[in-house]
C-alpha positions, 0 to 999 in steps of 0.5 A: 500500500502506497500513501502519498505524502504530505507536509507543513509549510509557511507562507510568511517566513519573514515573520520567523525572527519577530515571532521567535522574539516573541516567544522568547519574551513570553517565556522569560516573563513567565518564568519570572512570574512563576519563580515565587509561585507557591505551586509545586515544580511539577504543576509549575512547570505543567502551567508554564508550559500550557501558557507558553504553548497558547502564546506560541500558537498565537504567534505562529499564526503570524507565519501563515502555516499551510498543510501541503498534501499531495492526492490523485488529481481529479479525473486524470487517473484511470481506475478499472473495477473487475467483477468475477462472472463464473458459475463458481459464484452461483454457490450459496454459503452455508447459512447465507440467504443469497448466493455469492453472485446475488451479494455481488450484483448488490454490491455493484449495483448503480442503484445500491452502491454509492461508492461507485459514484464517489469513485467516478468523482476522483477517477476515470473508472472503467468497468469490466467482467471477467470469465474465460476472457475479459469483457467491457461493461457500462454498469454490470447489468450483464452479470449473469454468473453463466462463465465457464472458467475463472481467468482471473490471471488473464483478466489482470494481464488483459487489463495491463495490456489495455492500459499500457502507458496510461495512467492507471491507479489501480484495479478494484478485483471482486472475485472468490480467487479460485482461478482456473487459469493458475496452476503450481506456483503463484505467478510474480504478478509483475508490471501490475498496478496496485490490485485491491481484492475484494474477497467473495464468499465465507471461509465456512465450509460448505456442503460439497463433494469435490473431485480434486486430483485424478491421476491415471498411471499405467504399468505392464502389470497384467492383471491390472495394468491401469491405476487410478487415484482420485483425491476427493475433498469432502465438506459437510458429509462427515460419518457419512458414506461416500461412493466413487464409481468408474464407468465405461463409454457403455455405461458398465461399472467397471470399479466401485469403491465407498469410504466414510467421509471424515472432517470438513475439507478433508481430502480422501484418495480413492484408488482404482486397478483395472484392465481394459477389456480392448487395446488402444484408447479408451475413456471412463467417467469417474463420479463421486456422490454421497451413499445417502443421497440419490443416485449419480447424475440426478441432482441431488438437492443438498449438495452446493453443486455436483458440477465438481462431482464427475471428470472423464478420463482418457486411458491409452493402452496402446495399439499394437501389434508390437513386433519382437525380433527373437535371435536364438543361437540354438533351439532351446526350451527358452524359446518355447516357453517364451513364444507360447507366453507371448502367443497369448497376447494379441498386441505382442508378435514374436518374430523368431530367428533361430539358428540350427547348426553353426557356420561349418568351416570350408572343406570338401564335404563328403556328400553326394557327387556335385552336392555343394549345399548343406546336407541338412536341407537335403530332400526340402524344397528347392535345391537351387544354388541360389536358394539354399544356404551354402555349406560354409554358412549358418543354418537359420530357421525364420519363424512367424515372419511377414513374408518371404523377404523378411530376415531372408538374409539373416539378421537385418543389415540396414536401419529399414529392416531392423527399426521396423521392430520394437524390441530384440531379444539375444538368447544364447548367441555369440557376438561374433554372430553379428558383423561390426555393422550390425552390432553398431546398428542394434546399439542405434536400434536402442540409443536413437530409434528408442527400441528395447534390447533384452539379452538372456543368459547361456553359454554364449551370452555376456562375457561368455559370448565374447560381448565385451568391448562391443557395441552390443556390450556397451549398450547392456546395464552390466559390465562384461570384463572380469576387472583383471585382464591377465586371465589370472582370476580364478574361474568357478567351476560348478557354480552353486544354483541360486534362488531368484528373489526381487531386489528393493528396486523390483518390488516397486516395478509393478511389471517385475511382479505377479500379484498384487499383495506382498504375501503372494508374491513371496510365496511364489518366489519361495516356490521358485526352483533354483536356477543353475545357469547364471552368467556372472559379471563384475557389476552393474552400471551407474544408472542401472537398476537391480531388479532380481538377484540370485542367492546361493546357498552360502548367502551370497548374491549375484545380479539376476535381472538388471535394467537401464535407460540407453539413449531413447531406449532401454535394455535388460539383462536377464542372467539366468540362462535356465529361465525355462526350469520355472515352467517345468514342475506343473501347470500352475508354474507354466502359467506363472512364467508365461506371465513373467515373460509377457510382463518383461515383454510389455515393459520392453515395448513400452514407450517404443515410438512409432513412425507417427506419433501424436500427443495433446498437451494443455495450454496451461495458462488458457482458461478455455481448456484449449490443447495443442495437438502435435504430430511427429513424423518419421521415415523408415530410418526414423529421420524427421519427415518435413514435407508431410501433409497432416490432417487430424479429425477431432471428435467428442466422445459421447457416453451411454446416457448422454444426449444425441449430438449431431455429428461434430467431427471436425477436420483440421491441418497441422502446420509445421512446428518452426525448429522442430523437423518432423513436427507438425502442430495446431491448437484446438478449443473444445466447445463443450465438456468430456473427452475428445479423440483425435485421429491423424492421417500422415501423407508424404508429398506423392500422396502415399499414406505414411501412417496413423495415430490417435490420442485422446483427453477430457476437458471439463472446465466445470470441474476446475471452476468448482474444484474449491468452493472456499474462497482462495484468500492466500492467493489474493492476499499474495496479489495485493501484497506484491502489487502494493494494494490491500485486501478490502472488505465488502462493508468497508468499500465506501470508506476505502473509496473515500480514501483512495485519492490520497493514495499514490497514483500516476498523475498527483497534484499538490493541495495547500490548506491555510491552517493560520486562520482555522478554528484549530489553531484558535481552539488550540491557543485557547484550550491551552490558556484555559487550562492554565487558568484552570489549574491556577484557580484549582490551586487557589491561585489568582 
């Protein structure tokens, strides 16, 4: 708060010496007259002081004293009155006879508010309403409190911009402070004039249930891959049951939970775990309601508002198939169980390249006369020289390829071939199987393309497969060197078997567990058979996470499952070479092994980018619920495509029971994003609350389709507007403090307006008021003289 300064001055300073002489003479005479007074010293000096002060006051009038004060020049400064017109003011406080909006209307009504007339005498008053944006008004007659948002920060910025460079003395802000365009930390409120908030509403809580925060998380946990946590604020429902329901787009209840409400203002979390029936994008509606009230959607009259009781959630489980390349150095049990497990997941497509015979050395093969091919292929298909494996080449079997050309030349040699997969699994195959270019390509597949690589243990894996000091060894999360390159380190001839167990980090990873409860998970781990083949490593790399360990009979632990991020992708090392033993006991163990393989595979392909990707990001400072839709396009080598044509179809999502709507699908064209090759974006402003789906179609310069993608999001401005029904007093106090204003009570508006011209303003003027002929000066002199006479008479003196 900045108050104008005032000062005392004299218009006749040439009388200063005579006045001073008069006062000194008077003081001397008074001192001489009181020197023999019978009064005690205390009363003597009191009478002396009173008479001298009275004489000095009369003498000072000769100097013609003036009181000079600065104040805002009438009509030269602008002053803005900004009033909240959002739906949040339709709430009626507990015990109140009128809604908050009706009270505000009474405050600003021209017929009832004299403070506006007084304000207009000193300032050029500009009146505004704000909801999602700022509106000008002449007399606030347009107030209907129907705005879908409270863009408080945006309204203040708009006022500042409108009066940039003009003398704006301040802003009177009438609001409850519940801004929908402020998230996170409070703003700095820079370059604003003094703001004087008038708080609307009472601190006393109203009866209301409100969805505060809803978080949706996804994991590779097969039984319930989607977790929903909803924080519900409860006021006025203490001891009553509160139910939360999650329904799908068809109106079916997929999850439900009931809790007992606590104290007013207490926030209680509701948690749901669900498994969507179909892959891809899905929508759910979350609703909370008092268990003693009418069912959701019927509008229970006892609650302040139900606009903050529901929220639409978008869940994207990804749309496969996700292709995984399995490279094995020999047919084994591991591939059998891995292939059987992934066959149960329609979103995982396993392609295998299995070597059934290693490369033979060149020598004269003793076969049939003129035969140059590997005799293992004798009698199978065409034996033409260009169609069969030569005797000096490894024998590879391809399984589940999409056509005859896929993997025909063995492991992919180009980025176009390899980047068509989402993950690669290496099983018991040595480093020499790959050329230097193929090994480097696999590393780039992870670091740049964002794919996943999993190496399984075995006789020819990790260091035993000579992967140390290779590009593939570099991307693994474990060190493959022994720490002593002289080879003098003793080698354990027959390592003892180890028992598989989850490490600390593994307990926090949903994909590493098979059961939701700790007891069942520990029982599962204890029932697992010991593993006899474990590749030993020197240690794990910085940033890697140990998910599981193996403990032998002596209590020594070795890493069993280690993962890490590598560039844009991820890599994992399963160091057990006989993981298949887990599924050899009974059907239950086979089911557990299959589930473990599927969850590991799901984790491996999670977050692997596609050639065409789309995302929706909310504009945090926009009060209309606008989002930015961004499409990123890559070619077969995952290089940005800069000359693509990107169109998007955006449509609202209707739930069962929603009123039918005409087709509102909008087709839009995205434009290239400056500074980001391969990115195309557009803003979208929703016209309704609820869920939305956007589908992107990308064409190249010749008109051929490069790919498709879809995303979903939800907009619920009413939920944001009614998230809290209590006035946000801390925000308004912070706003007033940082701008030099103060919080004004509605009952003190007239007094505030009366004092407002005395505060500092851009255009000020000096106003001088003479004091020498005012009644105050003469009253002061008369009072001093009369008091001195009264004291003397009281003490019996003449």
